[in-house]
C-alpha positions as CSV (number, residue, x, y, z in Angstrom):
1,M,6.8,10.1,-20.9
2,K,9.5,12.1,-22.7
3,E,11.5,10.2,-25.2
4,D,14.7,11.6,-23.6
5,L,14.0,9.3,-20.6
6,L,15.3,6.4,-22.7
7,D,18.8,7.7,-22.0
8,I,18.4,7.0,-18.3
9,V,15.9,4.2,-17.8
10,C,16.8,0.6,-18.0
11,C,15.2,-2.8,-17.6
12,P,14.7,-3.4,-13.8
13,L,15.4,-7.1,-14.2
14,D,18.8,-7.1,-16.0
15,K,19.7,-3.4,-16.3
16,H,19.9,-3.5,-20.2
17,D,18.6,-0.8,-22.5
18,L,15.0,-0.4,-23.4
19,T,13.5,0.3,-26.9
20,L,10.4,2.4,-27.4
21,D,7.3,1.4,-29.4
22,A,5.0,4.5,-29.2
23,D,1.3,3.9,-29.9
24,A,0.2,7.5,-29.1
25,T,2.0,10.8,-28.7
26,E,0.8,14.2,-27.6
27,D,2.8,17.4,-27.6
28,G,6.1,15.5,-27.9
29,E,5.3,13.0,-25.1
30,V,4.6,9.3,-25.4
31,M,1.1,8.8,-23.9
32,A,0.8,5.1,-24.8
33,G,3.1,2.3,-25.9
34,T,5.6,-0.2,-24.7
35,L,9.2,-0.3,-23.6
36,T,11.0,-3.6,-24.5
37,C,14.3,-4.8,-23.0
38,T,17.0,-5.3,-25.6
39,D,18.3,-8.4,-23.8
40,C,15.6,-10.3,-22.1
41,G,12.7,-9.1,-24.2
42,E,10.4,-8.2,-21.3
43,T,7.9,-5.5,-22.1
44,Y,6.7,-2.6,-19.9
45,P,3.6,-0.7,-20.7
46,I,3.3,3.1,-21.0
47,E,-0.2,4.3,-20.0
48,D,-1.3,7.9,-19.7
49,G,2.3,9.0,-20.3
50,I,3.6,6.9,-17.3
51,P,6.0,4.0,-17.9
52,N,5.2,1.0,-15.5
53,L,8.7,-0.4,-14.8
54,L,7.6,-2.8,-12.1
55,P,8.9,-6.4,-12.7
56,P,6.2,-8.6,-14.2
57,D,5.4,-10.5,-11.1
58,M,4.9,-7.3,-9.1
59,R,3.0,-5.6,-11.9
60,D,0.5,-8.6,-11.9
61,D,0.1,-8.3,-8.1
62,A,-0.5,-4.6,-8.3
63,E,-3.1,-4.9,-11.0
64,S,-5.1,-7.6,-9.2
65,A,-5.0,-5.6,-5.9
66,S,-6.5,-2.5,-7.6
67,A,-9.2,-4.5,-9.3
């Protein structure tokens, strides 16, 4: 995920801004980390450079279906 995406992405629950906590970067892209809502505090994982912005209940359903 390019850090520039922070200018256009928002929390899917309440549409507030997200802050980035990058755990791993590669060639200027965030490969792992979390996005955190500045208002509700919900976190969204970044895995393999892809932010998972599904709401928490849908994210849990998707993870259990793929397992």
